[in-house]
N, C-alpha and C positions, 0 to 999 in steps of 0.2 A: 570403615578403616581397615578390618580384613579382606579387603578385594585389594585398595591401595597394597598390603602386606604383599600377597599373592605377590602383585604386577611387578614388586620390587626386587622380590627374590628371582622373579622368572628373569630380571633383566640382570641381575647382576651373576648368578649362575651360566644366562646365555654362555660366555666362552667354553666355560666345559661344557655345555650340551651339545655347542658346533661340535667337539675331540668326542662325543662319545660314540658306542656304537648304537644307539639307537633315541632318539628323541621323540618321546610322545607329547602330543600336541593338541590340545580341543581348538573348538573353531574360536572362541572369542581369545585364545591366545595366539593365534596365526596373528588377528585382526590387530595388537599389540604390537607384535612385533615387528610386521608389517609398518605401522606408523612410527617405529622407532628406528629401524632400520635401512626403509625402503629406496633406493634409489631411482627409484619411477618417482614416489612423490616427491622426491626433493626437484628432478625435473620441473614439475609442475608448480614446483614451488617456486622455483624459478623462471619460469615463465610470467608469475604473478607476479613478481618484482619488477620484471621487464615493464608491465605493461604499467604497473606503480611509476617507475621512472618516465614513462614519455609521459603521462601526467602531468607529474612534478614539476618538468622540462618545458611542457605547455603555459605551466603557469608564471612562469619564472618571468619577474619585473626587467627591464631592461636597466642595465647600471648606466650611472652617470658616465661621464666625461669629462677629463678637467686636462687641458692646455694651457702653455706658457707660450707666450711671444713677446722677443724683446726686439724694439728697432731701432738701428741707430740712424740718425739724420744728420747730415754734415750741410754747415751752412756758411761756405768758406773757410776758418780757422777755431771757427765755433764746432763743435760735439756736443751734438743735442741724442738724448737714450730716452726711450717708451718703454717699459715691462708690464705686460696685461695679463694677470692670470685670470683663468676663465672656468667654471663650471657650468656642463652643457648636462639637463636634463629633458629628457622626452618626457612627454606629458598625455594620457590621453584623455581628455574631454567626459566622452559618455560616458567613464564608468567599466570600461571593457574589462581593466584587471579584475576588478569584482567577479564578473559573468564568467573568465581565463580561470578562477581558482575556484567558483561553484561549479564548473566544468569539470574540473580536474579533479574534487571531491567526489564527482560522479563515476568518473570512470577509476579511480582507485578501488571505491566498492563494486565495482562492477569488476573489476580484476579478482577481490576479495569473494567476492559469491562463484565466479566460474572457479576460483579454485576448488572452493569449498563443495560444488560438484562433481567437478574432476577427481577431485579424490573419495568423493562418494563413488564414481566408477570404479577405480581403482580397487577400491576394499570389495565390492560387486565379484569383479576379477579372484580375487585373493580367497573368497568365500567360493566362487565357481569350480576354482582348480581346486580347493582343500575338498572339496565335494567330487569333484571327477576322481581325487586320488582315494578318497575313502569307498567312492561305487567301483574302483579295478580293483583296489586291495580286499575288497570283497567277489569278486567273482574270482581272483585269484584264489580266494582260499574254496570257491565252491568247483573250480576245474583238480583244486588237491585232493578232493572227497570224492570228485567222478575216477580218479584215476587209482584212489582207494583201497576205490570198488571194484575197477577192473583190475588190477595186482591182486588182488586176493579171490576176485573170480577165477583169474588165472591159473592164480597156483594150483587151485584147485580143480582145473582141467586136466593140469599138468598130470595132475596126482592120482587120476581118472583115466587119462590118455595111457598113463604105467599099465595099468591096472585091466586096460584092455576097452574098456566101457566106453570111451570115447575115443573121435576119430581126431587125425591132427587137423583138419579142417577147422573144428571150433578153437583153438588153441590159433590156428594163425588169424582167424577172424579176431580174436583178445587180441592178436598182436597190431594187427593193422588198428583199432579201436584205442588201442596204448600209444598207437603213434600219433596218429589224429587228436586227441585232448591232448597228451604233450606241445603241438605245434599248438593248438590254440590255446594252451596256459602260457607258452615262453611268448606269443605275442601280447599278449595280456597283461606279461611282466614286463614287456620291452615297454606298451603302451604308460603303464605305472608309474616306471621310470624317470619317462620322458616328464608326463605328471609332475612327479614328484622335482624333479629337477627348475621343472618351468614355477612351481610353488616355490620352490629354493632362493631363487631369482627375487622374488617379493618381499621374502621375509630374513634372509641372510647376504644383502648385498654386499658385497664386496669382502666378503670374509670365505674362506676357503672350505668346503663342507665337505666333509670326510664322514656325515651319520645318515642316518636312516629317517625321515618324518615317519614316524603311526600316528594316524590320525588317531585318537581317544575317544572322540564324541560318539556316541549311537544315535544317528539320523533316523529322521522318523517323520511320520506323512500328519502333522498337525491343520486342521482346518482351520480357516481363517475366521472372523465373527465382525466382519466388517462388509459393506455395502459398495458396487461401484461406484454410486454417484456420490457417496462420500471420501472413496479416495481421490477422486475426477476434482471436487472442492478443494480438499485438504491439497493438490498437487499446483492446483491454479493459485492457492495463496500461498504454498512455500515452499517450490521449486525453486531452489537457487541458480541454475541458468536459467529463468522466468525473470528472476527479481534480476539478474543482470542484467538482461536486454532491455530491461525495464529501464535502468540508470543508463543503460549507455543510448538510449531514444534520450532521455532527460537531458545528457552530456551533448548530444547532436543540438538537443535543441537550443542552448546556450551558446554553443560553439556557432550554430546560425545566426542571433543573434549580435554576436561580437564581428562576425563579417560584413553585417549592415552596419553598424557602428562606425565600422573601418574606413564607411566610405566618406567619411569628415574627416581632413586630414590631421594627423595629430600636433602641436604645440612641441618646439625645440625651446625651452628654459633657457636662455643665456645669463647667468651672476656670476660679477667677475669685479678686479678690484685692479685699478690701472697707476703708475706711478711713472714721474716723470725727472729728469736729469738738473730740472731747474727748481724741484720740490714740488710742485701741482702734483694733488695727488686723489684718488676719489673712486669711486663704486662703480661698476660698469653693470646697466642691467639693457638687455637685449632679445629678440626672439624670433625665430623663422616658424613658416610653415610652409608647405607643398602646395600648390596653387593646383584646385582639382581639375586642371585641364582635361587629361583621357583619363577615362573611368580605372585606376588600373584595379581595381578591387573587385568589378561586375564579375569575371570567372569565377571568385574565390565565393562570392554569396552563391551564384547559380551552383557550385557545387555542393557545398553544402545544402543548399535547400533538397536538391534530388536525394540527398546523404539520408537527411530528416526524414523524409518521406519514406525512405526504402526501408530506413529505420522502423519506422512504423507500421510499415507493411511485414516486416519479419514480425516483429510482437505480435500481432495478428495472428497471422500463418500459426506462427510458435504457439500459443495458448490453442488452437488449434490442435495443433501438435501434440503437444501435452496431455487432450485429452483422450487420440486416438491413441496415445501409447499406454495409457494406463488401461483404456479398455481391453487393449490386446493383451496385456501384461495379465489382466485379471479373467479373461477369458482361458488364457491356457494355464491358470492355477485351474480355473475350475476343470478343465477338459483331463487333465492330471489325474485332479481328487477324480473324477469318476472314472478313470483308468483304476486308480490303486483302489476301489472300494470293490469293484467287478472280479477283480483278480483275489480279492480274500474269500473267492468261495473254492473249496477244494485244492487251498495253496499243499503243496508237497513241499516237507521239510527233511533235514536230513536223515531222520531215522526211518521217514518210508523206503530208503532208497537202501540205507540197510537193511530192510525187512524184507527188501528187492534180491539183495544178495542172499542173504539165509535161505531165499524161498527158493534162485536157483542151485544153492549148493544139496539143498532138498532134494531137487528133484520137482519141485512142484512149478517152477517156472523153468520155459525154453530158455537159451540164449537170444531170442530175436526180443523175448519178452523183457528179460533182461537188461540190455542194450537201449530197449526202446524207455526201460523206465530211468535209466541212466539219462540218455537223451533230453525225457522231459524234466528231469532235476533239475539239470543246468539249465535247462532253456527256461525253466519258470524263476528259480532263481535268479537268472541273472536278469532275466524282466524283473524282477520284484525289484533287483536292487536299483535297477535303471529309472525303475519309476521313482524310488524314494529321491536318487539323485534326481532326476526331471521337476518333480515337485521342488525340491529344496532349489534349484535353479531358479526354477519358476517367479517361487519367493520374491527369490534376492531380485529379480529382474523389479516384479511389480513392486519391491519396496523402494527401489533408487526410482525408478518412476513415480510414485507418489512423494516424494522428499521423505523417506523416510517415515510413512506412517505406518509402516508394517511393525517394526522393530521398536518403534514407540509405545502401540499396542503390547506387544509382548512383553518388554521390560515392565509396562504397569500390571 
């Protein structure tokens, strides 16, 4: 109930947030905003409706026809008239309408399942963009810290140069390093802006965004307690795209049955009423049927048979592909986790960089040592946050490939 109230307040206050200077958004809030506003999701929904409409059109039963005929027959001076009212209805004798209805239901279910999978893929893109934006935000802060250290060291070098204890070469070296870090920081800032704009297209589609998104989640590396084979079996049983293909195979088999039964000509039943000018009247019953002299459905039977076998082959290949996708995604998660574990030994943080600057000012560090320490800090911290981002990206991909099994286990 509390989470429902939070989402309601977020959606109610969304217009105000859009026009604020900064919008702090968690990962869960980003996903919820996507579900409410995304035009990409709307496109997927329209594609689902189109497929469902095609299924409805396929199962439509032919409408009856009404005809009225009036005949005037003259025999000398006597006028004679006949009026006939006819209702004509095609009738398929082997139950094709029921098969078409079943086939349409399978196709509609396939469209719904495919939309579910496409939506899960879009949510993964949202999460990936959120993580990329978060990582670039952290990297931007890293360069700001490095620039702050270089500026303070340069100021100290200028002061000691004026005292005559430092040469101008060291100050020039600081100027070069300052320009280099500024250039790298500006590129990170540009990349961050681009990632933020891409993320905003998913979250605030159709709205003018004059605010900056601030990711408020602190992403971490949390190992999963699930085995690869468990994820594979779960994916084979629950992947929406795989289930959609199974429905398509069943629909194709039903269509094949329809085409085979269509080889028997349909009966066209005619029921009517006739009136004559001499007062005679009565019912008229008749029927027509096409003579199957030429087998006009042989081509359709061949086409649907080949389509059915092709779909069955696709299903077999899809099952193998799902297993490979889960295995690859799981291996990526394990490899990034190993990288993260090995990086935890001797990691350098901001306090160590500040200590290096203080040591330089006290004369215990040379210029080269300070610059090496600064570069090591930038490289180490950048790699740390890149690894965190890579792990979460890999986890999102594994979640999609395993039909949401990761998020289910985390929620539990």
